N, C-alpha and C positions, 0 to 999 in steps of 0.2 A: 968142753965144757961149756961154750956157749949156748949148746944145744941145751943144757941142763937147767941153765939159768931159764931161758925159754919156756922150758915145760915146767918149772918151777913157778915162774910169774903167771903163766896160762891156768896152771892149778889154783894157785891163790886167788885170782880175779875167778873162777869159776865157783870157789868155794864162798868170797865174799858176796858173790850173786845169789847162791842158793841161800847163805845167811839172810841176806835181805828179804829174798822171795818169800821167807816162811816168817816174819815179823808180822806181828798183830797191831794194824794201824790202831793207834789212838785217835780218837775223836772228842772234839770241844763238844761243851752242851749245845752250842750256836750251830756247829757243824752238823751233829745228829739232828737237830730241829729242822735245818735245811733239807738234809738227808730224807728223812721221813715227810718231808711236805711233797719232795719231788716223786718217792715213790709212791704217795697216794695219790697224786695227781694222775702219775702214769697208769694206776692200776683202775681209777676211775676213768682214764681214756679210754682203756682197753674194753673195760667192761661195759661203756656206752659203745664202743665199737661192735663190740660182740652183740649186743641186743638188738643192734640197728640191722649187722645182717641178720639173724635169728627173724627179725620182722620181715627182712625183702623176701627170704628163703620162704618162709611160711605165706607171705602174701602170693608169691609163685605158684607153690602150690595148691592153696586155694583156688585161685583163677584155674588153673590145669583141670582142677577137678570139677568145677562149674563148668567150663567149656566142655568136657567129657559128659557130666549130667546131660548139659542140655544137648548136645549130640545125641544121645543114645535117648534121649526122652522127648526127640523133635515130633510133634505132629503130623501123624501118617495120611491122615485125612485128605484126599486130594483133593484140588480145587475145582468149583464149578466151571463150566466150560464156557467161554465168553460168549455171549449171545450175538446171533446177527445181526448187521446193520438192518436199519430199518430200509425199505422199499424208497424210493424216490417218488416224491410226492407226482401227480398226474400234472403237468404245465397247461395250462388253460388260457388259450389266446383269447384277448379283449374283444368283445362284439362290438365293432365299431363298424356305424350304418352311414357314415358321411361319406359321399363319392370322391375318388383319387380326382384332383383338379391340381394343378400348376400353383406354384405359391403366389406368383406375383401377375397373374391373370394375363400372360402373355408379353408382358412390359421387359423389356431388355433394360438392365441395371449393370451396365458396364460404367467404366469409369468417365470415358469420354461423355457420356450421356449426362452423368449426374454433373460434372463440371461446367456443362453447358447452362 
């Protein structure tokens, strides 16, 4: 007998949950207004996010195409060869006609002589 009561209790609880599940919610005008505002904000946020992703993807695609075009149309003319370095100029020694002579004409300029 206790099993029957338990089974009937579970059955009635299940029927009650099903009845509540298929009830159409009744919204007040204020709740409907708030719900519409939230839905509109969600839709606009999703639309902006979609546009942003589309712009980023388009930018990536365009960048890739420009890079591929630049690589394909690269200038194939070779650069001119570097010119050779110029030769070093000839070093000309100065022509000095003065004879070589001692600087102090034989005088000893040590410290002891200067202090005397």
